[in-house]
C-alpha positions in Angstrom: 0.0 0.0 0.0 1.0 3.6 -0.3 -0.5 7.0 0.5 -2.4 8.5 -2.5 -2.0 5.1 -4.2 -5.7 5.3 -5.2 -4.9 8.3 -7.4 -4.0 7.7 -11.0 -0.2 7.5 -11.7 -0.3 10.4 -14.1 -2.0 12.6 -11.5 0.5 11.5 -8.8 3.3 12.5 -11.2 1.9 16.0 -11.5 1.5 16.3 -7.7 4.6 14.8 -6.3 8.3 15.7 -6.5 8.9 12.5 -4.5 6.1 10.0 -4.4 5.1 8.3 -1.1 6.9 5.0 -0.6 5.3 1.6 -0.8 4.9 -0.2 2.5 3.2 -3.4 3.9 2.0 -4.6 7.3 5.4 -6.2 7.6 7.4 -3.0 7.2 9.5 -1.7 10.0 7.8 -0.1 13.0 9.5 3.2 12.2 7.8 3.3 8.8 4.4 2.1 10.0 4.3 4.5 12.9 4.9 7.4 10.5 2.5 6.0 7.9 -0.6 5.5 10.1 -2.1 8.8 8.9 -5.8 9.1 9.4 -6.8 6.0 11.4 -10.5 5.3 10.7 -12.6 3.8 13.4 -15.5 1.5 12.8 -17.8 -0.3 15.3 -17.4 -4.0 15.3 -21.2 -4.4 15.0 -21.2 -3.3 11.4 -22.7 -6.2 9.4 -20.9 -5.2 6.2 -17.6 -4.5 7.9 -15.5 -6.5 5.4 -17.1 -4.6 2.5 -16.4 -1.3 4.3 -12.7 -2.2 4.8 -12.3 -3.0 1.1 -14.2 0.2 0.1 -12.2 2.5 2.3 -8.9 1.0 1.2 -9.9 1.9 -2.3 -10.4 5.5 -1.1 -6.9 5.9 0.4 -7.4 4.6 4.0 -4.3 2.8 5.2 -5.1 2.1 8.8 -8.4 1.1 10.5 -9.6 0.2 14.0 -12.5 -2.2 14.6 -13.9 -1.0 17.9 -15.3 -3.3 20.7 -15.2 -0.5 23.3 -17.0 2.8 23.6 -18.6 2.8 20.1 -20.9 -0.2 21.0 -23.4 -0.9 23.7 -22.2 -3.0 26.7 -25.0 -5.5 25.8 -23.7 -6.0 22.3 -20.1 -7.0 23.1 -20.5 -10.8 22.5 -22.4 -10.3 19.2 -19.8 -7.7 18.1 -17.0 -10.1 18.8 -18.7 -12.9 16.8 -19.3 -10.4 13.9 -15.7 -9.2 14.0 -14.4 -12.8 13.7 -16.7 -13.6 10.9 -15.9 -10.4 9.0 -12.1 -11.2 9.3 -12.8 -14.7 8.0 -14.7 -13.1 5.1 -11.8 -10.8 4.3 -9.3 -13.6 4.4 -11.4 -15.7 2.0 -11.5 -12.9 -0.6 -9.0 -12.4 -3.4 -5.8 -10.8 -2.2 -7.0 -7.1 -2.0 -4.7 -4.4 -0.7 -6.1 -4.0 2.8 -5.3 -1.3 5.4 -3.4 -2.0 8.6 -6.2 -3.5 10.8 -6.3 -3.1 14.6 -8.9 -4.2 17.2 -9.9 -1.9 20.1 -10.6 -4.2 23.0 -12.2 -3.6 26.5 -10.3 -6.2 28.6 -6.9 -7.9 28.4 -8.6 -11.3 28.2 -10.1 -10.4 24.8 -6.7 -10.2 23.2 -5.7 -13.9 23.3 -9.3 -15.0 22.9 -9.8 -13.1 19.7 -6.5 -14.1 18.3 -7.4 -17.8 18.9 -10.8 -17.3 17.3 -9.5 -15.5 14.3 -7.4 -18.6 13.3 -5.7 -18.2 10.0 -7.3 -14.8 9.4 -5.1 -13.4 12.2 -2.6 -12.7 9.3 -4.7 -9.7 8.5 -4.4 -8.2 12.0 -1.7 -5.7 12.8 -2.4 -5.3 16.5 -4.7 -3.9 19.3 -5.8 -0.6 20.6 -5.6 -0.5 24.4 -8.2 1.7 26.1 -7.8 4.1 29.2 -4.1 3.2 29.4 -2.2 3.8 32.6 0.7 1.7 34.1 -1.6 -0.2 36.4 -4.3 -1.0 33.8 -2.0 -1.1 30.8 0.6 -3.7 31.7 -2.0 -6.6 31.8 -3.0 -5.6 28.2 0.7 -5.6 27.1 1.3 -9.0 28.8 -1.8 -10.4 27.0 -0.5 -9.0 23.7 2.8 -10.7 24.2 1.1 -14.0 25.0 -1.1 -13.7 21.9 1.8 -12.8 19.7 3.7 -15.9 20.8 0.7 -18.2 20.3 -0.1 -16.8 16.8 3.5 -16.4 15.6 2.2 -13.1 14.2 3.8 -9.7 15.0 1.2 -7.7 16.8 1.5 -4.0 17.8 -0.1 -2.1 20.6 -1.6 1.4 20.4 -2.4 2.6 23.9 -5.1 5.2 24.2 -4.3 8.0 26.7 -7.7 9.1 28.0 -7.9 8.3 31.8 -9.0 10.9 34.4 -5.7 10.3 36.2 -3.9 11.8 33.2 -6.2 14.7 33.1 -6.2 15.8 36.8 -3.3 18.0 37.6 -2.5 16.4 41.0 -2.1 12.9 39.4 -0.8 13.8 36.0 3.0 13.7 36.6 3.0 10.3 38.2 0.5 8.9 35.7 2.7 10.1 32.8 5.8 8.6 34.5 4.0 5.3 34.9 2.8 5.2 31.3 6.4 5.9 30.2 7.6 3.0 32.3 5.1 0.6 30.8 5.5 1.5 27.2 9.3 1.8 27.5 9.4 -1.8 28.8 7.4 -3.0 25.7 8.9 -0.4 23.3 9.3 -2.9 20.5 5.5 -3.6 20.5 4.2 0.0 21.0 3.5 1.4 17.5 1.9 4.7 18.6 0.2 6.4 21.5 -3.3 7.8 20.8 -5.0 10.7 22.6 -8.6 10.3 23.8 -9.7 13.9 24.0 -13.4 13.1 24.1 -12.9 11.3 27.4 -10.8 14.3 28.7 -13.7 16.7 27.9 -16.3 14.4 29.4 -14.6 14.6 32.8 -15.5 18.3 33.0 -18.8 18.1 31.0 -17.2 19.9 28.1 -17.6 19.4 24.3 -15.7 21.6 21.8 -17.9 23.3 19.2 -17.2 22.7 15.5 -15.5 26.0 15.1 -13.1 25.3 18.0 -10.2 23.0 18.1 -8.9 20.8 20.9 -6.2 23.5 21.5 -8.9 26.0 22.3 -10.0 23.9 25.3 -7.3 24.9 27.7 -7.6 21.9 30.0 -7.2 19.6 27.0 -4.4 21.6 25.5 -2.4 21.4 28.7 -2.7 17.6 28.7 -1.6 17.4 25.1 1.4 19.5 25.9 2.4 17.4 28.9 2.0 14.1 26.9 4.2 15.3 24.2 6.7 16.7 26.8 7.1 13.3 28.4 6.3 10.8 25.7 7.0 12.5 22.4 10.5 13.7 22.7 12.9 13.6 19.7 15.9 12.3 21.7 15.3 8.7 21.0 13.1 8.1 24.1 9.9 9.3 22.5 7.0 7.6 20.7 4.7 8.6 17.9 1.7 10.5 19.5 -1.4 10.8 17.2 -3.8 13.6 17.0 -7.3 13.6 18.7 -10.5 12.7 17.0 -12.5 15.3 15.1 -16.2 14.5 15.9 -18.1 16.7 13.5 -19.4 15.8 10.0 -21.4 18.8 9.0 -22.0 22.2 10.7 -25.5 23.2 11.4 -25.1 26.8 12.5 -21.9 28.8 12.7 -21.1 31.4 15.3 -17.7 32.5 13.9 -16.4 33.2 10.4 -15.0 30.4 8.4 -11.3 29.8 9.1 -10.2 29.0 5.5 -8.6 31.9 3.8 -9.5 32.5 0.2 -5.9 33.0 -1.0 -4.8 29.3 -1.3 -7.8 28.6 -3.4 -7.7 29.5 -7.1 -11.0 30.7 -8.6 -11.5 27.2 -10.0 -11.2 25.8 -6.5 -13.6 28.1 -4.8 -16.3 25.4 -5.0 -14.0 23.2 -3.0 -13.5 25.9 -0.4 -17.2 26.3 -0.1 -17.8 22.6 0.2 -15.1 22.3 3.0 -16.8 25.1 4.9 -20.2 23.7 4.4 -19.1 20.3 5.7 -17.3 21.8 8.7 -13.8 21.0 7.4 -12.2 24.4 8.0 -12.1 23.6 11.7 -10.6 20.2 11.0 -8.0 21.6 8.7 -6.9 24.1 11.4 -6.8 21.4 14.1 -4.6 19.1 11.8 -2.2 22.0 11.3 -2.1 22.6 15.1 -1.6 18.9 15.7 1.6 18.9 13.7 2.8 22.2 15.2 2.4 20.6 18.6 4.3 17.4 17.8 1.5 15.0 16.9 1.4 12.8 13.8 -1.7 11.3 12.1 -5.2 11.5 13.6 -8.0 9.4 14.9 -11.0 9.6 12.5 -14.6 8.5 12.9 -15.8 9.6 9.4 -14.3 8.8 6.0 -14.6 12.4 4.9 -11.9 13.3 7.4 -9.2 11.0 5.9 -8.2 13.0 2.9 -7.7 16.3 4.8 -5.4 14.5 7.3 -3.4 13.0 4.5 -3.2 16.1 2.3 -1.8 18.1 5.2 0.7 15.4 6.0 2.5 15.6 2.7 5.8 17.5 2.9 6.0 20.6 0.9 8.9 21.1 -1.5 10.1 24.0 0.7 10.1 21.9 3.9 11.9 19.1 2.0 14.5 21.5 0.7 15.2 22.9 4.2 15.4 19.5 5.8 17.9 18.2 3.2 20.1 21.3 3.5 20.2 20.9 7.3 21.1 17.2 7.2 23.9 17.5 4.6 27.0 15.6 5.8 29.1 18.7 5.5 26.8 20.5 8.0 27.6 18.1 10.8 29.5 20.7 12.7 26.5 23.1 12.9 26.2 26.6 11.7 23.5 28.8 10.1 22.4 29.0 6.5 19.8 30.8 4.5 17.1 28.6 3.2 17.1 27.7 -0.5 13.7 29.6 -0.7 15.6 32.7 0.8 12.8 33.3 3.3 14.1 31.9 6.6 17.1 30.9 8.7 18.0 27.3 9.0 20.1 26.7 12.1 21.7 23.3 11.7 21.9 21.9 15.2 18.6 23.2 16.7 16.7 22.2 13.5 18.2 18.8 13.1 15.5 16.8 14.9 12.8 18.6 12.9 14.6 17.8 9.7 14.9 14.1 10.5 11.2 13.9 11.3 10.4 15.8 8.1 12.3 13.4 5.9 10.6 10.5 7.7 7.3 12.0 6.9 8.4 12.7 3.3 9.3 9.0 2.9 5.7 7.8 3.7 3.6 10.8 2.5 5.7 12.1 -0.3 6.9 15.6 -1.3 4.9 18.0 -3.4 6.1 19.6 -6.6 7.0 23.3 -6.1 3.7 24.6 -7.4 1.5 22.2 -5.5 -0.2 22.8 -2.2 -2.8 21.1 0.0 -5.6 22.4 -2.1 -4.4 20.5 -5.2 -3.9 17.4 -3.1 -7.5 17.7 -1.7 -9.0 18.2 -5.1 -7.1 15.3 -6.6 -8.1 12.9 -3.9 -11.9 13.6 -4.0 -13.7 10.8 -5.9 -15.0 11.9 -9.2 
């Protein structure tokens, strides 16, 4: 699979200076963590789940989570498990389609080895498990169960813990909770693909819900947690993990209080209809939040609607200017440091302070590609929308 692989080759050639790389479920954890992109959630109760997976793969989705936790009623868990197993069997019996990375969000540690055993040969389609309300105390049993299931299935399985517990939100317990989470994921570092933020749970602890024209960063309690999570768990010194952006929970705005946040200038007159459609479907707030995610050290995003996938991917592509700066900073002859003017002559590149940024940028360029000089996110959005 590859990002934007659903777009015709001649269109990709027009868009990309460097095309996104091809990767598989067996690629290195470094590549997979960077390539997760927009991870689309689907409840395990969906009767046409297998069809949905194939359909979304054809629209550019590269990672999906089948959810047995908050998205379904407590009374439906047993039926949802049975449906999930049957849908995986259905997918495994089909011709070899290019499927997304598939994860299961469980409720309890015991579900992990049980589901792996019930999946049988179709476990080959599974990339891992999403672990809810993760703290050191609650999370270690999940990681132990994952290790057990991995050994029994002889299939590499990753964990994606969700950071959403009240202990992490409350100031008096946050520091120790973060330290405990780090101890747990550091011990199982080779199995932890990414850490996911459960911002909806954070808001619920205070009876809050952000409006469609607000981002997670406008909710100060939430913003402070994101900052501390990145501070402790997202460092660029080799100890950090990939931390993904929070879910955007709106599909279509009903009534606006504030002006749209999409400026007209990036949109050519021909693309004004696209701008209007993005605003109408409440995508201007999503685009702003995606930009703030990256600014604050987050990669990828949890998504609960297919319309959110393309904006996440379009804003993950590295611009030609970013790529040029990163390459200049990482040139071997720059190993001693120094300052240089960017090739675009509009900024200072200071080699040592900007090195970690440059390394992360080239990693993102590998999996999402680099645009041609005259291409921006508007062209990527327009090219990715089904005709």
